[in-house]
N, CA, C and O atoms as a GROMACS GRO file, in nm:
protein
  460
    1MET      N    1  -8.236  16.123  11.539
    1MET     CA    2  -8.266  15.984  11.511
    1MET      C    3  -8.147  15.925  11.435
    1MET      O    4  -8.108  15.979  11.332
    2SER      N    5  -8.092  15.818  11.483
    2SER     CA    6  -7.977  15.757  11.417
    2SER      C    7  -8.023  15.654  11.314
    2SER      O    8  -8.139  15.612  11.314
    3SER      N    9  -7.930  15.616  11.228
    3SER     CA   10  -7.964  15.523  11.121
    3SER      C   11  -7.992  15.383  11.174
    3SER      O   12  -8.053  15.302  11.105
    4GLU      N   13  -7.948  15.353  11.300
    4GLU     CA   14  -7.973  15.220  11.356
    4GLU      C   15  -8.121  15.197  11.386
    4GLU      O   16  -8.164  15.083  11.402
    5GLU      N   17  -8.197  15.303  11.392
    5GLU     CA   18  -8.338  15.289  11.424
    5GLU      C   19  -8.422  15.252  11.302
    5GLU      O   20  -8.541  15.224  11.315
    6TYR      N   21  -8.362  15.252  11.184
    6TYR     CA   22  -8.433  15.217  11.061
    6TYR      C   23  -8.416  15.068  11.033
    6TYR      O   24  -8.306  15.014  11.037
    7GLN      N   25  -8.528  15.004  11.004
    7GLN     CA   26  -8.523  14.865  10.959
    7GLN      C   27  -8.558  14.868  10.811
    7GLN      O   28  -8.673  14.893  10.775
    8ILE      N   29  -8.461  14.844  10.727
    8ILE     CA   30  -8.477  14.857  10.583
    8ILE      C   31  -8.489  14.719  10.520
    8ILE      O   32  -8.407  14.631  10.545
    9SER      N   33  -8.592  14.702  10.438
    9SER     CA   34  -8.606  14.579  10.360
    9SER      C   35  -8.632  14.618  10.214
    9SER      O   36  -8.711  14.708  10.186
   10ILE      N   37  -8.566  14.550  10.124
   10ILE     CA   38  -8.576  14.581   9.981
   10ILE      C   39  -8.697  14.509   9.922
   10ILE      O   40  -8.710  14.387   9.934
   11ILE      N   41  -8.785  14.586   9.860
   11ILE     CA   42  -8.904  14.530   9.795
   11ILE      C   43  -8.871  14.496   9.650
   11ILE      O   44  -8.905  14.388   9.601
   12GLU      N   45  -8.806  14.590   9.583
   12GLU     CA   46  -8.775  14.573   9.441
   12GLU      C   47  -8.639  14.635   9.414
   12GLU      O   48  -8.608  14.744   9.463
   13ASP      N   49  -8.558  14.566   9.335
   13ASP     CA   50  -8.426  14.617   9.300
   13ASP      C   51  -8.401  14.584   9.153
   13ASP      O   52  -8.392  14.467   9.115
   14ARG      N   53  -8.391  14.688   9.071
   14ARG     CA   54  -8.368  14.662   8.930
   14ARG      C   55  -8.264  14.760   8.877
   14ARG      O   56  -8.246  14.869   8.930
   15PHE      N   57  -8.196  14.719   8.771
   15PHE     CA   58  -8.093  14.801   8.710
   15PHE      C   59  -8.146  14.862   8.582
   15PHE      O   60  -8.202  14.792   8.497
   16ASN      N   61  -8.129  14.993   8.567
   16ASN     CA   62  -8.169  15.064   8.446
   16ASN      C   63  -8.043  15.088   8.363
   16ASN      O   64  -7.966  15.180   8.394
   17PRO      N   65  -8.020  15.009   8.258
   17PRO     CA   66  -7.896  15.022   8.181
   17PRO      C   67  -7.886  15.152   8.103
   17PRO      O   68  -7.776  15.201   8.078
   18LEU      N   69  -7.998  15.208   8.063
   18LEU     CA   70  -7.996  15.332   7.986
   18LEU      C   71  -7.942  15.449   8.069
   18LEU      O   72  -7.863  15.529   8.020
   19LEU      N   73  -7.986  15.457   8.194
   19LEU     CA   74  -7.943  15.566   8.281
   19LEU      C   75  -7.828  15.525   8.374
   19LEU      O   76  -7.780  15.606   8.453
   20GLU      N   77  -7.786  15.400   8.364
   20GLU     CA   78  -7.675  15.346   8.443
   20GLU      C   79  -7.696  15.366   8.593
   20GLU      O   80  -7.611  15.422   8.661
   21ARG      N   81  -7.811  15.320   8.643
   21ARG     CA   82  -7.840  15.332   8.784
   21ARG      C   83  -7.925  15.215   8.832
   21ARG      O   84  -7.991  15.148   8.753
   22ARG      N   85  -7.923  15.193   8.962
   22ARG     CA   86  -8.012  15.096   9.026
   22ARG      C   87  -8.133  15.173   9.076
   22ARG      O   88  -8.118  15.281   9.134
   23GLU      N   89  -8.249  15.120   9.054
   23GLU     CA   90  -8.373  15.179   9.103
   23GLU      C   91  -8.428  15.083   9.207
   23GLU      O   92  -8.476  14.974   9.176
   24VAL      N   93  -8.421  15.126   9.332
   24VAL     CA   94  -8.454  15.039   9.444
   24VAL      C   95  -8.579  15.092   9.512
   24VAL      O   96  -8.593  15.212   9.537
   25LYS      N   97  -8.670  15.002   9.542
   25LYS     CA   98  -8.790  15.034   9.619
   25LYS      C   99  -8.773  14.965   9.754
   25LYS      O  100  -8.758  14.843   9.760
   26ILE      N  101  -8.776  15.042   9.861
   26ILE     CA  102  -8.750  14.986   9.993
   26ILE      C  103  -8.866  15.014  10.088
   26ILE      O  104  -8.946  15.106  10.067
   27GLU      N  105  -8.872  14.934  10.191
   27GLU     CA  106  -8.971  14.952  10.297
   27GLU      C  107  -8.893  14.982  10.425
   27GLU      O  108  -8.806  14.905  10.464
   28VAL      N  109  -8.926  15.092  10.488
   28VAL     CA  110  -8.852  15.137  10.605
   28VAL      C  111  -8.947  15.138  10.725
   28VAL      O  112  -9.052  15.202  10.722
   29ALA      N  113  -8.908  15.068  10.829
   29ALA     CA  114  -8.984  15.069  10.954
   29ALA      C  115  -8.908  15.156  11.053
   29ALA      O  116  -8.792  15.130  11.084
   30SER      N  117  -8.976  15.260  11.103
   30SER     CA  118  -8.915  15.350  11.201
   30SER      C  119  -9.025  15.411  11.287
   30SER      O  120  -9.143  15.394  11.258
   31LYS      N  121  -8.985  15.480  11.391
   31LYS     CA  122  -9.084  15.540  11.482
   31LYS      C  123  -9.162  15.652  11.416
   31LYS      O  124  -9.279  15.673  11.446
   32SER      N  125  -9.096  15.724  11.326
   32SER     CA  126  -9.161  15.835  11.255
   32SER      C  127  -9.117  15.830  11.108
   32SER      O  128  -9.037  15.746  11.069
   33THR      N  129  -9.171  15.921  11.029
   33THR     CA  130  -9.130  15.928  10.889
   33THR      C  131  -8.981  15.960  10.883
   33THR      O  132  -8.937  16.058  10.944
   34PRO      N  133  -8.904  15.881  10.812
   34PRO     CA  134  -8.759  15.902  10.811
   34PRO      C  135  -8.719  16.032  10.741
   34PRO      O  136  -8.782  16.074  10.644
   35LYS      N  137  -8.615  16.095  10.792
   35LYS     CA  138  -8.561  16.214  10.728
   35LYS      C  139  -8.474  16.169  10.612
   35LYS      O  140  -8.401  16.070  10.623
   36ARG      N  141  -8.481  16.241  10.501
   36ARG     CA  142  -8.415  16.197  10.378
   36ARG      C  143  -8.264  16.185  10.393
   36ARG      O  144  -8.204  16.089  10.345
   37ASP      N  145  -8.201  16.282  10.459
   37ASP     CA  146  -8.056  16.277  10.470
   37ASP      C  147  -8.010  16.158  10.554
   37ASP      O  148  -7.909  16.095  10.522
   38LEU      N  149  -8.082  16.128  10.662
   38LEU     CA  150  -8.047  16.012  10.745
   38LEU      C  151  -8.079  15.881  10.674
   38LEU      O  152  -8.004  15.784  10.684
   39LEU      N  153  -8.190  15.880  10.602
   39LEU     CA  154  -8.228  15.761  10.526
   39LEU      C  155  -8.127  15.734  10.416
   39LEU      O  156  -8.092  15.620  10.388
   40ARG      N  157  -8.080  15.841  10.354
   40ARG     CA  158  -7.980  15.828  10.247
   40ARG      C  159  -7.854  15.760  10.301
   40ARG      O  160  -7.798  15.672  10.236
   41LYS      N  161  -7.809  15.801  10.419
   41LYS     CA  162  -7.690  15.741  10.480
   41LYS      C  163  -7.714  15.595  10.517
   41LYS      O  164  -7.626  15.510  10.500
   42ALA      N  165  -7.833  15.566  10.569
   42ALA     CA  166  -7.866  15.429  10.610
   42ALA      C  167  -7.872  15.336  10.489
   42ALA      O  168  -7.824  15.223  10.495
   43VAL      N  169  -7.932  15.383  10.380
   43VAL     CA  170  -7.941  15.302  10.259
   43VAL      C  171  -7.802  15.281  10.199
   43VAL      O  172  -7.770  15.171  10.154
   44ALA      N  173  -7.720  15.385  10.199
   44ALA     CA  174  -7.584  15.373  10.146
   44ALA      C  175  -7.503  15.270  10.224
   44ALA      O  176  -7.430  15.191  10.165
   45SER      N  177  -7.517  15.271  10.356
   45SER     CA  178  -7.442  15.174  10.435
   45SER      C  179  -7.496  15.032  10.417
   45SER      O  180  -7.418  14.937  10.416
   46SER      N  181  -7.627  15.018  10.401
   46SER     CA  182  -7.683  14.883  10.383
   46SER      C  183  -7.652  14.826  10.244
   46SER      O  184  -7.636  14.705  10.229
   47LEU      N  185  -7.643  14.914  10.143
   47LEU     CA  186  -7.610  14.868  10.007
   47LEU      C  187  -7.460  14.870   9.980
   47LEU      O  188  -7.415  14.826   9.875
   48LYS      N  189  -7.382  14.923  10.076
   48LYS     CA  190  -7.236  14.930  10.067
   48LYS      C  191  -7.190  15.012   9.947
   48LYS      O  192  -7.104  14.970   9.869
   49VAL      N  193  -7.248  15.131   9.935
   49VAL     CA  194  -7.209  15.227   9.830
   49VAL      C  195  -7.184  15.362   9.897
   49VAL      O  196  -7.230  15.385  10.009
   50PRO      N  197  -7.110  15.453   9.831
   50PRO     CA  198  -7.089  15.586   9.889
   50PRO      C  199  -7.220  15.664   9.899
   50PRO      O  200  -7.310  15.648   9.817
   51THR      N  201  -7.230  15.748  10.000
   51THR     CA  202  -7.352  15.827  10.023
   51THR      C  203  -7.380  15.920   9.905
   51THR      O  204  -7.496  15.946   9.874
   52GLU      N  205  -7.276  15.971   9.840
   52GLU     CA  206  -7.293  16.066   9.729
   52GLU      C  207  -7.361  16.002   9.608
   52GLU      O  208  -7.411  16.073   9.520
   53CYS      N  209  -7.364  15.869   9.602
   53CYS     CA  210  -7.424  15.799   9.489
   53CYS      C  211  -7.571  15.766   9.511
   53CYS      O  212  -7.635  15.712   9.420
   54VAL      N  213  -7.626  15.796   9.628
   54VAL     CA  214  -7.763  15.758   9.664
   54VAL      C  215  -7.852  15.881   9.668
   54VAL      O  216  -7.815  15.983   9.727
   55TYR      N  217  -7.970  15.872   9.605
   55TYR     CA  218  -8.068  15.980   9.606
   55TYR      C  219  -8.205  15.922   9.641
   55TYR      O  220  -8.254  15.833   9.572
   56VAL      N  221  -8.266  15.973   9.748
   56VAL     CA  222  -8.400  15.931   9.787
   56VAL      C  223  -8.498  16.014   9.705
   56VAL      O  224  -8.505  16.136   9.722
   57ARG      N  225  -8.572  15.950   9.618
   57ARG     CA  226  -8.665  16.020   9.529
   57ARG      C  227  -8.797  16.051   9.598
   57ARG      O  228  -8.847  16.163   9.590
   58SER      N  229  -8.854  15.952   9.667
   58SER     CA  230  -8.981  15.974   9.735
   58SER      C  231  -8.987  15.884   9.857
   58SER      O  232  -8.922  15.779   9.864
   59CYS      N  233  -9.067  15.927   9.952
   59CYS     CA  234  -9.086  15.849  10.074
   59CYS      C  235  -9.231  15.869  10.119
   59CYS      O  236  -9.268  15.978  10.163
   60LEU      N  237  -9.312  15.766  10.108
   60LEU     CA  238  -9.454  15.775  10.140
   60LEU      C  239  -9.487  15.692  10.264
   60LEU      O  240  -9.452  15.575  10.273
   61SER      N  241  -9.554  15.756  10.358
   61SER     CA  242  -9.597  15.688  10.480
   61SER      C  243  -9.749  15.680  10.481
   61SER      O  244  -9.817  15.774  10.441
   62SER      N  245  -9.800  15.568  10.526
   62SER     CA  246  -9.944  15.553  10.541
   62SER      C  247  -9.984  15.596  10.680
   62SER      O  248  -9.908  15.580  10.776
   63PHE      N  249 -10.103  15.651  10.691
   63PHE     CA  250 -10.153  15.699  10.820
   63PHE      C  251 -10.171  15.583  10.916
   63PHE      O  252 -10.229  15.480  10.882
   64GLY      N  253 -10.120  15.601  11.036
   64GLY     CA  254 -10.140  15.502  11.140
   64GLY      C  255 -10.042  15.386  11.138
   64GLY      O  256 -10.055  15.294  11.218
   65THR      N  257  -9.945  15.390  11.050
   65THR     CA  258  -9.845  15.283  11.046
   65THR      C  259  -9.706  15.344  11.065
   65THR      O  260  -9.688  15.465  11.050
   66ASN      N  261  -9.611  15.260  11.098
   66ASN     CA  262  -9.474  15.307  11.113
   66ASN      C  263  -9.387  15.261  10.995
   66ASN      O  264  -9.265  15.255  11.006
   67ILE      N  265  -9.452  15.230  10.884
   67ILE     CA  266  -9.380  15.180  10.766
   67ILE      C  267  -9.392  15.281  10.653
   67ILE      O  268  -9.500  15.330  10.622
   68SER      N  269  -9.278  15.312  10.592
   68SER     CA  270  -9.273  15.402  10.477
   68SER      C  271  -9.219  15.325  10.358
   68SER      O  272  -9.131  15.241  10.372
   69VAL      N  273  -9.273  15.355  10.241
   69VAL     CA  274  -9.223  15.296  10.117
   69VAL      C  275  -9.150  15.407  10.042
   69VAL      O  276  -9.206  15.513  10.014
   70CYS      N  277  -9.022  15.380  10.011
   70CYS     CA  278  -8.937  15.482   9.950
   70CYS      C  279  -8.878  15.432   9.820
   70CYS      O  280  -8.848  15.314   9.804
   71ARG      N  281  -8.863  15.525   9.726
   71ARG     CA  282  -8.794  15.497   9.600
   71ARG      C  283  -8.658  15.563   9.606
   71ARG      O  284  -8.646  15.681   9.640
   72VAL      N  285  -8.554  15.486   9.573
   72VAL     CA  286  -8.417  15.534   9.582
   72VAL      C  287  -8.345  15.503   9.452
   72VAL      O  288  -8.361  15.395   9.395
   73HIS      N  289  -8.265  15.600   9.405
   73HIS     CA  290  -8.180  15.578   9.288
   73HIS      C  291  -8.036  15.569   9.336
   73HIS      O  292  -7.990  15.653   9.414
   74VAL      N  293  -7.965  15.466   9.289
   74VAL     CA  294  -7.826  15.446   9.328
   74VAL      C  295  -7.741  15.444   9.200
   74VAL      O  296  -7.763  15.363   9.111
   75TYR      N  297  -7.644  15.536   9.194
   75TYR     CA  298  -7.557  15.549   9.078
   75TYR      C  299  -7.420  15.490   9.110
   75TYR      O  300  -7.379  15.488   9.226
   76LYS      N  301  -7.350  15.443   9.007
   76LYS     CA  302  -7.214  15.394   9.025
   76LYS      C  303  -7.118  15.509   9.043
   76LYS      O  304  -7.020  15.499   9.117
   77ASP      N  305  -7.146  15.621   8.976
   77ASP     CA  306  -7.058  15.737   8.977
   77ASP      C  307  -7.135  15.857   9.032
   77ASP      O  308  -7.244  15.887   8.983
   78PRO      N  309  -7.081  15.928   9.133
   78PRO     CA  310  -7.152  16.044   9.188
   78PRO      C  311  -7.178  16.154   9.084
   78PRO      O  312  -7.280  16.222   9.090
   79GLU      N  313  -7.087  16.171   8.989
   79GLU     CA  314  -7.104  16.273   8.886
   79GLU      C  315  -7.224  16.242   8.796
   79GLU      O  316  -7.295  16.333   8.753
   80ARG      N  317  -7.246  16.115   8.769
   80ARG     CA  318  -7.361  16.074   8.688
   80ARG      C  319  -7.492  16.110   8.759
   80ARG      O  320  -7.587  16.156   8.696
   81GLY      N  321  -7.495  16.090   8.890
   81GLY     CA  322  -7.613  16.125   8.968
   81GLY      C  323  -7.639  16.275   8.968
   81GLY      O  324  -7.754  16.318   8.959
   82LYS      N  325  -7.533  16.354   8.977
   82LYS     CA  326  -7.549  16.500   8.976
   82LYS      C  327  -7.600  16.550   8.842
   82LYS      O  328  -7.670  16.651   8.835
   83LYS      N  329  -7.564  16.480   8.735
   83LYS     CA  330  -7.611  16.521   8.601
   83LYS      C  331  -7.758  16.484   8.580
   83LYS      O  332  -7.833  16.560   8.519
   84LEU      N  333  -7.799  16.368   8.629
   84LEU     CA  334  -7.932  16.316   8.598
   84LEU      C  335  -8.041  16.358   8.696
   84LEU      O  336  -8.155  16.381   8.656
   85GLU      N  337  -8.008  16.367   8.824
   85GLU     CA  338  -8.110  16.400   8.923
   85GLU      C  339  -8.142  16.549   8.918
   85GLU      O  340  -8.050  16.631   8.906
   86PRO      N  341  -8.269  16.585   8.926
   86PRO     CA  342  -8.306  16.727   8.928
   86PRO      C  343  -8.247  16.798   9.050
   86PRO      O  344  -8.220  16.736   9.152
   87LYS      N  345  -8.228  16.928   9.038
   87LYS     CA  346  -8.166  17.006   9.146
   87LYS      C  347  -8.247  16.999   9.275
   87LYS      O  348  -8.190  16.994   9.384
   88HIS      N  349  -8.381  17.000   9.263
   88HIS     CA  350  -8.462  16.997   9.385
   88HIS      C  351  -8.446  16.865   9.460
   88HIS      O  352  -8.454  16.863   9.582
   89VAL      N  353  -8.423  16.755   9.389
   89VAL     CA  354  -8.402  16.626   9.454
   89VAL      C  355  -8.265  16.626   9.522
   89VAL      O  356  -8.250  16.574   9.632
   90GLN      N  357  -8.166  16.684   9.455
   90GLN     CA  358  -8.033  16.694   9.516
   90GLN      C  359  -8.037  16.776   9.644
   90GLN      O  360  -7.973  16.741   9.743
   91LEU      N  361  -8.113  16.886   9.642
   91LEU     CA  362  -8.125  16.970   9.762
   91LEU      C  363  -8.198  16.899   9.874
   91LEU      O  364  -8.160  16.910   9.991
   92ARG      N  365  -8.302  16.825   9.842
   92ARG     CA  366  -8.380  16.753   9.943
   92ARG      C  367  -8.296  16.648  10.014
   92ARG      O  368  -8.323  16.616  10.131
   93ASN      N  369  -8.196  16.594   9.947
   93ASN     CA  370  -8.115  16.488  10.004
   93ASN      C  371  -8.000  16.540  10.090
   93ASN      O  372  -7.925  16.461  10.146
   94LEU      N  373  -7.986  16.671  10.102
   94LEU     CA  374  -7.883  16.730  10.187
   94LEU      C  375  -7.939  16.751  10.328
   94LEU      O  376  -8.060  16.755  10.348
   95SER      N  377  -7.849  16.764  10.425
   95SER     CA  378  -7.893  16.797  10.560
   95SER      C  379  -7.937  16.944  10.563
   95SER      O  380  -7.909  17.018  10.469
   96ARG      N  381  -8.004  16.984  10.668
   96ARG     CA  382  -8.056  17.122  10.675
   96ARG      C  383  -7.943  17.224  10.667
   96ARG      O  384  -7.958  17.326  10.600
   97GLU      N  385  -7.833  17.199  10.733
   97GLU     CA  386  -7.721  17.292  10.733
   97GLU      C  387  -7.660  17.305  10.593
   97GLU      O  388  -7.635  17.416  10.546
   98GLU      N  389  -7.638  17.190  10.528
   98GLU     CA  390  -7.582  17.193  10.392
   98GLU      C  391  -7.677  17.262  10.295
   98GLU      O  392  -7.634  17.338  10.209
   99ARG      N  393  -7.806  17.234  10.309
   99ARG     CA  394  -7.906  17.295  10.222
   99ARG      C  395  -7.908  17.447  10.238
   99ARG      O  396  -7.918  17.520  10.140
  100ALA      N  397  -7.899  17.494  10.363
  100ALA     CA  398  -7.897  17.638  10.389
  100ALA      C  399  -7.774  17.704  10.328
  100ALA      O  400  -7.783  17.815  10.275
  101GLN      N  401  -7.660  17.637  10.336
  101GLN     CA  402  -7.538  17.691  10.277
  101GLN      C  403  -7.550  17.702  10.126
  101GLN      O  404  -7.513  17.804  10.068
  102VAL      N  405  -7.601  17.598  10.062
  102VAL     CA  406  -7.616  17.598   9.916
  102VAL      C  407  -7.713  17.705   9.872
  102VAL      O  408  -7.686  17.778   9.776
  103LEU      N  409  -7.826  17.716   9.940
  103LEU     CA  410  -7.926  17.816   9.902
  103LEU      C  411  -7.876  17.958   9.925
  103LEU      O  412  -7.905  18.048   9.845
  104SER      N  413  -7.801  17.981  10.033
  104SER     CA  414  -7.749  18.116  10.058
  104SER      C  415  -7.642  18.152   9.956
  104SER      O  416  -7.632  18.268   9.916
  105SER      N  417  -7.561  18.054   9.915
  105SER     CA  418  -7.459  18.084   9.814
  105SER      C  419  -7.521  18.107   9.677
  105SER      O  420  -7.467  18.182   9.597
  106GLN      N  421  -7.635  18.043   9.648
  106GLN     CA  422  -7.703  18.064   9.521
  106GLN      C  423  -7.777  18.197   9.518
  106GLN      O  424  -7.783  18.262   9.414
  107SER      N  425  -7.832  18.239   9.631
  107SER     CA  426  -7.911  18.362   9.633
  107SER      C  427  -7.822  18.487   9.640
  107SER      O  428  -7.866  18.594   9.597
  108ALA      N  429  -7.702  18.478   9.692
  108ALA     CA  430  -7.613  18.594   9.703
  108ALA      C  431  -7.576  18.653   9.567
  108ALA      O  432  -7.586  18.774   9.551
  109PRO      N  433  -7.535  18.574   9.467
  109PRO     CA  434  -7.504  18.633   9.337
  109PRO      C  435  -7.626  18.692   9.267
  109PRO      O  436  -7.612  18.790   9.193
  110LYS      N  437  -7.743  18.636   9.288
  110LYS     CA  438  -7.863  18.687   9.224
  110LYS      C  439  -7.897  18.826   9.276
  110LYS      O  440  -7.939  18.913   9.199
  111SER      N  441  -7.878  18.849   9.406
  111SER     CA  442  -7.912  18.980   9.462
  111SER      C  443  -7.814  19.086   9.412
  111SER      O  444  -7.851  19.202   9.396
  112SER      N  445  -7.688  19.048   9.387
  112SER     CA  446  -7.591  19.145   9.338
  112SER      C  447  -7.613  19.175   9.189
  112SER      O  448  -7.578  19.284   9.142
  113GLU      N  449  -7.669  19.079   9.116
  113GLU     CA  450  -7.696  19.101   8.973
  113GLU      C  451  -7.807  19.202   8.950
  113GLU      O  452  -7.806  19.273   8.850
  114LYS      N  453  -7.904  19.209   9.042
  114LYS     CA  454  -8.018  19.300   9.027
  114LYS      C  455  -7.977  19.446   9.043
  114LYS      O  456  -8.042  19.535   8.987
  115LYS      N  457  -7.872  19.471   9.118
  115LYS     CA  458  -7.830  19.608   9.145
  115LYS      C  459  -7.761  19.670   9.026
  115LYS      O  460  -7.720  19.786   9.033
   0.00000   0.00000   0.00000
């Protein structure tokens, strides 16, 4: 599914000065529930920010509709996002291939430590 199939409309957009990020609530119309990595790219292109600065926190779909309501955090600096976002959210926002690489690299040192 390409990002062109998503129709994104912003419901709420506010700036959190304490955490130095934008907290955006969006409504996404698509044929199915959007995948986080593709949605992340689509939101980044629509907001004109780098993909590394965007994190999809949640995406809720109602039964029987093609509309999902998603919460997205947008940081000015990618390093700030890596510090503040939990690791599980960072992993969820990666593609399947990238996620598998990160998890395999994390599990390899742990198995050698046990020996």
